[in-house]
Structure formats: structure tokens, C-alpha cells
LUMKOLKE-207630 format. One record per atom (N, C-alpha, C): residue in three letters; z, y, x. Coordinates in steps of 0.1 Angstrom, whole numbers, plus 5000, padded with zeros to 4 digits. Layout:
! LUMKOLKE-207630
alaZYX;...
! end
This chain:
! LUMKOLKE-207630
met278918237795;met278118287784;met278218437782;ala277118507782;ala277218647780;ala276618697767;met277318787760;met276718837747;met276818987748;ala275819057743;ala275819197743;ala275419247729;leu275919367725;leu275719417712;leu275519567714;arg274419627708;arg274319767709;arg275419837701;thr275919947706;thr277120007700;thr276820107689;thr275520147687;thr275220237677;thr275620187663;thr276220267655;thr276720227642;thr275920277631;pro275420207622;pro274520257611;pro275320357603;pro274520447596;pro275120557588;pro276020497577;ala277120567575;ala278020527564;ala278720397566;met278820347579;met279520227581;met280120227595;ala281420217595;ala282120207608;ala282520067611;glu282920037623;glu283319897626;glu284519857618;gly284419737612;gly285519677604;gly285619737591;ser284719827587;ser284819897574;ser284319807563;ser284619837550;ser284119767539;ser283419867530;ile282319817525;ile281519897515;ile281719837502;arg282119917492;arg282419857479;arg281519917468;arg281219827458;arg280519867446;arg281419827435;arg281519917425;arg282519887414;arg281919837402;arg280519837401;arg279919787388;arg279919637388;gly280319587376;gly280319437375;gly281519377381;thr281519237381;thr282619167388;thr282319147402;ala283119197411;ala282919187425;ala283319047430;glu282618997440;glu282918877447;glu282718897461;arg283718877469;arg283618907484;arg282518807490;cys281718867498;cys280718787505;cys280618847519;ser280618757529;ser280518797543;ser279018837546;ile278718957550;ile277418997553;ile277018967567;phe277918997577;phe277518967590;phe278818947598;arg278718867609;arg279918857618;arg279418877632;leu280018957640;leu279618977653;leu280818937662;arg280518827670;arg281518757678;arg281818827691;his282918777697;his283318817711;his283418967712;gly284319027705;gly284719167706;gly283919257698;ala282819207690;ala282019287682;ala282619297668;ala282019377660;ala282619417647;ala282419307637;ile283319297627;ile283119207616;ile283119297603;gly281919307597;gly281819397585;gly281719307573;ser282019357562;ser281919287549;ser281519377538;ala280919327528;ala280619397516;ala280919317504;glu281019387492;glu281419307480;glu280219307471;arg280119197464;arg278919167456;arg279119217442;cys278019257436;cys278019297422;cys276719267416;gly276419327404;gly275219297397;gly274019337404;ser274019447412;ser272919487419;ser272919447434;phe273519327436;phe273819277450;phe272519267458;gly271419217452;gly270219207460;gly269719337465;arg269619447456;arg269119577460;arg270119637470;phe271419627468;phe272419687477;phe272319627491;asn272219487491;asn272219427504;asn270919447512;ser269819457504;ser268519477511;ser268619607518;ser269119717511;ser269219847518;ser270219837529;phe271419777527;phe272419767537;phe271819687550;ala271219577547;ala270719497559;ala269619567566;ser268719637558;ser267619707565;ser268219817574;ser269219887569;ser269919987578;ser270519927590;phe271219807588;phe271819747599;phe270819697609;leu269719637604;leu268719577614;leu268019687621;gln267919807615;gln267219917621;gln268019957634;phe269319957633;phe270119997645;phe270519877653;his270619757648;his271019637655;his270019527653;pro268819527659;pro267819427657;pro268319287662;ile268019187655;ile268519057658;ile267718997670;thr268218997681;thr267618937693;thr268618857700;met268218787711;met269218717719;met270118807726;glu269718937729;glu270619027735;glu271619097725;asn271219097712;asn271919167702;asn272219067691;leu273318997692;leu273718887683;leu274118937669;ala273518887659;ala273918917645;ala273918797637;ile274918787628;ile275018667620;ile275018707606;phe274118657598;phe274018687584;phe274418557577;arg275418567568;arg275918437561;arg276118477547;cys275118447538;cys275218487524;cys274618377515;asp274518407502;asp274018307493;asp272518307493;pro271818217486;pro270318207487;pro269718337482;gln270318407473;gln269718527468;gln269418627480;phe270418637489;phe270318727500;phe269418667511;ser269518537513;ser268718477524;ser267218487521;ser266818497508;ser265418517505;ser265018657510;met265818757509;met265518887515;met265418877530;asn266318807536;asn266318787551;asn265018727555;glu264518627547;glu263218567551;glu262118657552;glu262018757542;glu261018857543;glu261218957554;arg262518987556;arg262819097566;arg262719047580;ile263318927583;ile263318887597;ile262818747599;gly262018697589;gly261418567591;gly262518457593;phe263518457585;phe264718367587;phe264918287575;tyr265218157577;tyr265718077566;tyr266817987570;gly267917987563;gly269017897566;gly269817917578;leu269718037584;leu270418057597;leu271818107595;asp272718047600;asp274118087599;asp274618157612;leu274018107623;leu274618157636;leu273518177646;arg273818267655;arg273018297667;arg273918297679;cys273418257691;cys274218267703;cys273318307714;ala273918347725;ala273218387737;ala273918327749;ser273218267758;ser273818217771;ser272918247782;gly273518247794;gly272718297806;gly271418217808;asn271418087805;asn270218007807;asn269317987795;ser269418077785;ser268718057773;ser267418147773;arg266418097766;arg265218177765;arg265218257752;glu264418357752;glu264218437740;glu263418347730;ser263818327718;ser263118247708;ser263018307695;ser262118267687;ser261918327674;ser263018287665;val263418387657;val264518357647;val264118247637;ala262818247634;ala262218157624;ala262518007628;thr262717977641;thr262917847645;thr264417807645;asp265317897642;asp266717867642;asp267217827629;val268017717629;val268517667616;val270017637618;gly270817677608;gly272217667609;gly272617517606;phe273917487611;phe274417357608;phe274517327593;pro274017207588;pro274017187574;pro275317187567;arg275417237555;arg276617237547;arg276917097541;asp275817027538;asp276016897531;asp274816807535;tyr274716687530;tyr273616597533;tyr272316637526;asp272416707515;asp271216757509;asp270516857518;glu271316947523;glu270717047532;glu270216977545;leu271016887550;leu270616807562;leu269216747560;leu269016677549;leu267816607547;leu266616707545;ser266916817539;ser265916927538;ser265516977552;gln266516997561;gln266217047574;gln265416947582;ala265816817581;ala265216707588;ala263716697583;arg263516707571;arg262116707566;arg261216817572;lys261816937571;lys261017047577;lys260717027592;ala261816977599;ala261616957613;ala260616847616;thr260616747608;thr259616637610;thr258216687607;glu258016767596;glu256716817593;glu256216907604;leu257016987609;leu256617077620;leu256216997632;ala257016897636;ala256616807647;ala255316737645;leu255116687633;leu253816617630;leu252716707631;ser252916837626;ser251816927627;ser251516967641;asp252516947650;asp252216977664;asp251716847672;asn251316747664;asn250716627669;asn251716547677;lys253016557674;lys254016457680;lys253916327673;asn253816217680;asn253616087673;asn254715997674;leu255816037681;leu257015947683;leu258216027681;leu258916017670;leu260016107666;leu261316037665;glu262416107667;glu263716057665;glu264516147655;ile265216087646;ile266116157637;ile267516087638;glu268516157642;glu269816097644;glu270916187639;phe271816127630;phe272916207625;phe274016107620;pro275216147619;pro276316057614;pro276116037599;thr276415917594;thr276315887580;thr277715877573;ala278815867580;ala280115857574;ala280715997572;gly280016097573;gly280416237571;gly279816327582;leu279516447579;leu278916537588;leu279716557601;asp281016537600;asp281916557612;asp282316427618;ser281716317614;ser282216187619;ser281516147632;val282016047638;val281515997651;val281215857649;pro280415797658;pro280115647657;pro281415567657;gly281615477648;gly282815397647;gly283715447636;asp283515567631;asp284415617620;asp284215527607;gly283015487605;gly282815407593;gly282515257596;glu282715177587;glu282515027589;glu281015007590;gly280614917599;gly279114907602;gly278314877590;gly278714787582;gly277814747570;gly277814867561;ile278914937559;ile278915057550;ile278015167555;glu278015187569;glu277215287575;glu275715257573;met275415127575;met274015097573;met273515107558;thr274415077549;thr274015097535;thr273915247532;gly274815327537;gly274715467535;gly273415527542;ser273115477553;ser271915517560;ser270615477552;met270715367546;met269615317538;met269315417526;gln270415457520;gln270315557509;gln269715687513;leu270215737525;leu269715857530;leu268215847534;ile267815737540;ile266415717543;ile265615717531;arg266015667520;arg265315667507;arg265115817503;glu266215887503;glu266116027499;glu265216107509;phe265316077522;phe264416147531;phe262916117529;cys262615987526;cys261315947523;cys260716017511;asp261616027501;asp261116087488;asp260816237490;leu261416297500;leu261116437504;leu259816447512;leu259716367522;leu258616377532;leu257316307527;ile257516187521;ile256316107518;ile256116097503;thr255116167499;thr254916177484;thr253516127481;gly253316087468;gly252016047463;gly251415927470;glu250115937473;glu249415827479;glu249815797493;lys250515897500;lys250915877514;lys251915757515;ala252715737504;ala253715627504;ala253015497506;arg251915477500;arg251215347502;arg250615327516;lys250615437524;lys250015427537;lys251215437548;thr252415417543;thr253615427552;thr254315297551;arg254615247563;arg255315117564;arg256715147570;leu257715097563;leu259115117567;leu259714987571;phe260114987584;phe260714867590;phe262214867590;phe262814757585;phe264214737586;phe264514637597;pro265714637603;pro265914547614;pro265614397611;glu266014347599;glu265814207597;glu265214187583;ala264614067581;ala263914027569;ala264814037557;asn266113987558;asn267013987547;asn267414127542;glu267314227551;glu267614357547;glu266414417538;val265214367541;val264114407532;val264314357518;asp264814237516;asp265114187503;asp266114267496;phe267214297503;phe268314377498;phe267814517494;ala266914577502;ala266414707499;ala265614707487;arg264714607485;arg263814607474;arg264614587461;lys265814517461;lys266614497450;lys267614607447;ser267714697456;ser268714807454;ser268114947456;val268314997468;val268015137471;val266515167469;phe265615077474;phe264215107474;phe263515037462;gly264215007452;gly263614947440;gly262615047434;gly261415007431;gly260415097425;gly259615187435;ser260015177448;ser259315257458;ser257915207461;ser257015297464;ser255615257468;ser255515227483;leu256515257490;leu256515227505;leu256315077508;asn255615047519;asn255514917523;asn256814877532;leu257614787527;leu258814747533;leu258614627542;asp259114637555;asp258814527564;asp260014517573;tyr259914427583;tyr261114397592;tyr260614377606;leu261614397615;leu261414387630;leu261614247635;thr262714187630;thr263114047635;thr263513957623;lys263413827626;lys263913727617;lys265113657622;pro266113637613;pro267313557618;pro266913417622;ser267713367632;ser267513227636;ser268813147635;leu268713027638;leu269912937638;leu271012987647;phe270613057658;phe271513107668;phe271813247667;glu271713297654;glu271913447652;glu273313487657;asp274313407655;asp275713447659;asp275813467674;phe274913417681;phe274913437696;phe274013547700;gly273413617691;gly272613727694;gly271113697695;phe270713577691;phe269313537692;phe268613557678;thr267413607678;thr266613627666;thr265213577669;thr264413557659;thr263013517661;thr262113637662;lys261413647672;lys260613767675;lys259413777665;val259213887660;val258113917651;val257013987658;lys255813937658;lys254714007665;lys254214117657;met254314237663;met254014367655;met252614377651;ser251714327659;ser250314337655;ser250014257642;asp250814157639;asp250614077627;asp251214147615;arg252114247617;arg252814317606;arg252014437602;val251314497611;val250614627608;val249314607601;lys249014687591;lys247814687583;lys246914797587;pro245614777586;pro244614887589;pro244815017582;thr245415007570;thr245615127562;thr246815207565;asp247715147574;asp248915217577;asp248715347585;glu249315447581;glu249215577589;glu250515627595;met251615577589;met252915617595;met253915507594;phe254715497604;phe255815397605;phe257115467606;leu258115417598;leu259515457599;leu260315337602;val261215347612;val262115237616;val263515277613;ala264215197605;ala265615217600;ala266615157610;tyr267515237615;tyr268715197623;tyr268515067631;pro267615077641;pro267314957650;pro268314947661;tyr269614927659;tyr270614927669;tyr271614807669;phe271614737659;phe272614627658;phe272414517668;asn271114487671;asn270714387681;asn269914457691;val270114417704;val269414487715;val267914467714;asn267514357708;asn266014317707;asn265314417698;glu266014477689;glu265314557679;glu264614677685;met265214747694;met264514857701;met263314817709;leu263514697715;leu262314637723;leu261114617714;val261414577701;val260314557692;val259714687687;val260614787686;val260114927683;val259214977694;glu259514947706;glu258614987717;glu257314917716;glu257314787713;glu256114707711;glu255314767700;leu255914807689;leu255214867677;leu254514987682;tyr255215067689;tyr254615197694;tyr253415167703;glu253515077713;glu252515057722;glu251314987716;glu251514897706;glu250414827700;glu249714897688;ala250514977681;ala249915037669;ala249915187668;val250615257677;val250715397676;val250015477687;ala250415437699;ala249815497711;ala248315507711;asn247715617714;asn246315637714;asn245615627701;thr246415647690;thr245915647676;thr246415777669;asp246015797657;asp246415907649;asp247715867641;arg248215747643;arg249415707636;arg250715777642;lys251715777633;lys253015837637;lys254115737635;leu255215747644;leu256315657643;leu257615747643;val258515727633;val259815797632;val260915697633;ile261815717642;ile263015627644;ile264215697637;phe264715637627;phe265815697619;phe267115627622;asn268015707628;asn269415667631;asn269415537640;gly268715547651;gly268515427660;gly269615417670;glu270615517670;glu271615527680;glu271115507694;leu270115577698;leu269415567711;leu270415617722;asp271415687718;asp272415727728;asp273015607735;arg273115497729;arg273715377735;arg272915347748;ile271515357746;ile270715327757;ile270615437767;arg270615557763;arg270615677772;arg271815687781;thr273015647775;thr274215657783;thr274615537791;gly273715437791;gly274015317799;gly275015227793;tyr275215227780;tyr276115137773;tyr275714997775;tyr274414967777;tyr273914837780;tyr273614847795;pro274414787804;pro274114797819;pro272714737822;ser271914807829;ser270514757832;ser270614627840;phe271714597847;phe271814467855;phe271714357845;phe272414367833;phe272514257824;phe271314267813;tyr270814397811;tyr269814417802;tyr268614487808;pro267914417817;pro266814487825;pro265714547816;lys265414477805;lys264314527796;lys264714657790;leu266014667786;leu266514797780;leu266514907791;gly266814867803;gly266814957814;gly265415017816;ala264414927816;ala263014967817;ala262615057805;leu263115017793;leu262815097781;leu263315237783;ala264615257788;ala265215387789;ala264415477798;lys263715417809;lys262915497818;lys261515527813;ala260915427806;ala259515447803;ala259215487789;phe260115447779;phe259815467765;phe260615587759;leu261915597762;leu262715707757;leu262215847760;pro261715867772;pro261216007775;pro260016047766;lys259315957760;lys258215987752;lys258616037738;ile259916017734;ile260416047721;ile260716197720;glu260316257709;glu260716387705;glu261816377695;thr263016427699;thr264116427690;thr264016547681;val263616527668;val263316637659;val264616687652;tyr265516597650;tyr266716637643;tyr267916547648;tyr269016617652;tyr270116547659;tyr271416617657;ile272416527654;ile273816577653;ile274716477660;his275516517669;his276516427675;his277816507677;asn278816457671;asn280116517671;asn281016477683;phe281816567688;phe282816537698;phe284116577693;lys285116487693;lys286416517687;lys287316557698;gly288516607694;gly289516657703;gly289716807702;arg290716857710;arg291116997710;arg289917087714;lys289117037723;lys287917107728;lys286617047723;gly286716997710;gly285616927704;gly284517027700;gly283416967695;gly282317047691;gly281116957686;val279917007685;val278816937680;val277616967689;leu276816867692;leu275516887698;leu274516877687;phe273716987685;phe272816997674;phe271417047678;arg270416977671;arg269117027673;arg268217007661;cys267417107658;cys266517097647;cys265117157652;tyr264117067654;tyr262817107659;tyr262217217651;pro261617317658;pro261417327673;pro262417407680;gly263617417675;gly264617497680;gly265217437693;leu266117517699;leu266817477711;leu267917377708;trp268417307719;trp269617227718;trp270817317718;lys271717297709;lys272817387707;lys274117307708;val275117367714;val276517317713;val277317407704;leu277817357693;leu278517437683;leu280017397683;arg280817497677;arg282217467675;arg282617537662;met283417477654;met283917537642;met285017647646;val284717767642;val285617877644;val285817947631;asn287117947626;asn287418007613;asn286517967602;gly286217837601;gly285417777590;gly283917797592;ile283517847603;ile282117877606;ile281717817619;tyr280517747619;tyr280117687632;tyr279517797641;ser280117817652;ser279717917662;ser278917847673;cys277817907677;cys277017857688;cys277617897701;leu278017807710;leu278617837723;leu277617827734;his276617747733;his275717727744;his274417667738;gln273317707745;gln272017647741;gln271117637753;gln270217537752;gln269217517763;gln268017437757;glu266917437765;glu265717377761;glu265717227761;glu266317167771;glu266317027773;glu267516967767;met267516847762;met268616777757;met269616747768;pro270916797767;pro271916767777;pro272416627774;ser272916567785;ser273616437783;ser274916447775;leu275316347768;leu276616347761;leu277716367771;lys277616317783;lys278616327793;lys278716477797;glu277616537799;glu277516687803;glu278216767792;val277916737779;val278516817769;val280016797768;ala280416677769;ala281916637768;ala282716687779;leu282216677792;leu283016697804;leu282716837810;asp281616897807;asp281317027814;asp281217137804;ile280417127794;ile280117237785;ile281317277776;leu281717177768;leu282817207758;leu284117247765;pro284617177776;pro285817217782;pro285817357787;ser284617407791;ser284517537797;ser284417657787;leu284317617774;leu284117727764;leu285317727754;
! end
């Protein structure tokens, strides 16, 4: 990975220097960080923070334009980021990185790793809206629910599903408002989960709640009663959301059927929410024993646009694979309390590639 920074220094500021204002109560705020041998500058905040930083940042950007060749990281509170949005078309960006195989991209498409679930849901909503406006009709949203730094298995299955249900409700409240809710059908894996959702998290919601499968007498052996998707869909439906279809292997097969019968070649949209599709991508289910899932991995998964994604890797050389549409796929690592971008590329890397090739080399 190569990074370059122009060496010209703005007036009245040397590398590593601090600029101070004495009026009011000062509170230290990091203005920019330049990694890999570049300078780290800081300034102190006061009552005229907005005017001071606007002048400071304009001067900095004049000499150090934010490009993939000239890495600059602005990390401040919302008051300052509003100035950034006007100045460089940026919102929510914490980090920038450059690597040999990266393309030049607009700063406006870059989004920093979320600080909490509220910010995560806001980012996911924006990403989904952008993808829908680009006429994408099959979307995936995937992130951990047991904590932003958690990995699959950190939380108990039932608790993770309940947490995911709550997050889906909050996401729907952000994305689907007014009359659109009555034209949206939300599918849960099983019929009994619909009853639970109506009595708890989705009480009072105008969304149409539905299910993918019905339990059978042989449920303990992995058998369920297939639900014909054409019978579940209504003519007024415009969007489908599918909640965590991963507990039973048949659930994703039904999702594929839903797409083929009700979404493909129509104006409808389908969003898969925390479906753990990586299980299928990585061959967790051997195609020899699960030939239908093997066929799904080849024919159906490539059609999916992953609009929001977080996957954590633990260990001494750990990190995060992160994507927010329409941005690049990024490999991040926590450095001094800040997520630094180590690598980025246009196509989704495999989890094996990230774990065995990218992270160990950085």
C-alpha cells in the first residue's frame, strides 16, 4: 500500500504544531491525522470554533487537497462536519486510504465506520436509498447484532435474532414512511415469528408481516412446510424485506423463489437483512450434500448488491471488512482508537482472502 502527501505546509502551521485560541473554554479536538509518516496536527475548540476551523480547513485544503494521492483525515464534531460537507462534499467520513489497486473515487461516496447502531442504521438507510435510486432490485444488508465489534457466534442465537428484529424495526421506520409501509411486505423465517413480532417489536406497525416457512412435525430434523411465494405476494406490494433467513437452509431457497416469482423483471425491490449469506459464499454448506444451495451460490448470489456490510476478524492481525454503497470495499483496523483504512477495492474480497492474505500483510 502506497500513500503520498504533498509536503507544502500551510501558512502559520508547521508539522505537529498546535494552534490555540484562548477565548472561552477550550476543548481539544483532532482536526486531521495524516498517517504513515505524515503530520498530525491539532487545534483547540472555543466559542468561535466554527469560524476558526472553517478558515483553518480552507487553508489546509488549499495546500493539501483531499485526493487518493493526498490522504487527509478530518475527524470532528457535527458542527465542523457540516462545514466539510459544503467545502468538500463530505459527510460522516473519518478515514481515507490509498492502495495500489484502488481507483480514484468521490469523497462524497466515502463513509466512516459507524460509532454506534444509530449511526449504522442511518448509513444503511442512505446506502439503500442510493441503491434503489440506481435501480438495484436485490439488496443485502449484513452487520453484527451482538456489538459492532462482534463476530458470528458471540451472541446466543435467539438473542441475536431478537436484537436483529429490533434493529429491523428501527431501519424500517427510517426507510419506509407513510403510505409506503402498507405497500411493503416483511418476511420472517417462520410463521410463529410473525406472531411474536406483532405482539412485541412490530406492534402498531403498518408493514405487512409475513413468513417464509411453516413449522412441521419433523421440525427438529430440519424439515419445514414449504410456503408458495406466489400465494403470499399481493398485487399492491412494492417492496419486500426478508429478516435473517439463515437458521434453516430452506429459507434462502424460498428467498430465491420470492425473487424469481415476484421481483425479477418487475419494478419491485427485495432487501435481505442479516441473512448470513457468507455461510453460502464460503462453502459452509458443501454443495455435495446441499446441491440446491450450491446452485444458488452460483446463480442467485451474484445478482445481489451488498449495500451495507460489516464483518469483523479477531486476533492480533484482526480488522474489519466494511462497505457502504456506493463506496469501495474496505479493510479497516483500529489504530489508536480510530479505524484506519488499510486496503480497498471495487469487488468484494472473500473472507478467506481478507483473513489469510490482506490482514496479515498489513
